[in-house]
C-alpha positions in Angstrom: 7.2 9.2 -4.8 3.8 9.3 -3.1 3.6 6.2 -0.8 0.2 5.2 -2.2 -1.4 2.2 -3.9 -2.3 3.0 -7.5 -5.4 0.7 -7.5 -7.2 1.4 -4.1 -5.4 4.7 -3.2 -4.4 3.2 0.2 -1.8 5.5 1.8 -0.1 6.2 5.1 -2.3 6.5 8.2 -1.6 8.1 11.5 -1.8 6.1 14.7 -0.2 5.8 18.1 2.3 3.7 19.9 1.0 3.0 23.4 3.6 2.0 26.0 2.9 -0.1 29.1 2.5 3.1 31.1 -0.2 4.2 28.5 1.9 7.1 27.1 1.0 7.5 23.5 3.3 8.8 20.7 2.2 9.4 17.2 3.4 7.1 14.5 2.7 6.3 10.8 1.3 3.0 9.5 2.4 2.5 5.9 0.8 0.2 3.4 2.7 -2.9 2.2 3.5 -1.8 -1.3 5.2 -3.7 -4.2 6.1 -2.7 -7.7 4.1 -4.6 -10.3 3.8 -4.4 -14.0 0.2 -3.9 -15.2 -1.3 -3.2 -18.6 -2.9 0.3 -18.9 -4.5 0.9 -22.3 -2.5 -1.9 -23.9 0.9 -0.7 -22.7 2.8 -2.2 -19.7 3.4 0.2 -16.8 5.2 -0.3 -13.5 3.0 0.8 -10.6 3.0 0.5 -6.8 0.3 -1.9 -5.6 -0.5 -2.9 -2.0 -0.5 -6.6 -1.0 -4.3 -6.6 -0.5 -4.8 -5.6 -4.1 -2.3 -8.2 -5.3 -4.3 -10.9 -3.4 -7.8 -9.8 -4.7 -7.0 -8.8 -8.3 -6.7 -12.0 -10.4 -4.5 -10.4 -13.1 -1.8 -9.5 -10.5 -1.4 -13.0 -9.0 1.1 -15.4 -10.5 
């Protein structure tokens, strides 16, 4: 499974953990994904959608 939003294509991003002594280690920021059922060409399909798309897309809110 690609860890990516089906609507906005938001995926993992690289960043850094910075300690108090300013040492930086590489880490990964992952999007907050949920499985939602949406209609694609009239048929329901389960897709992974990020929380930002759920909030902004009226058809995904309940």
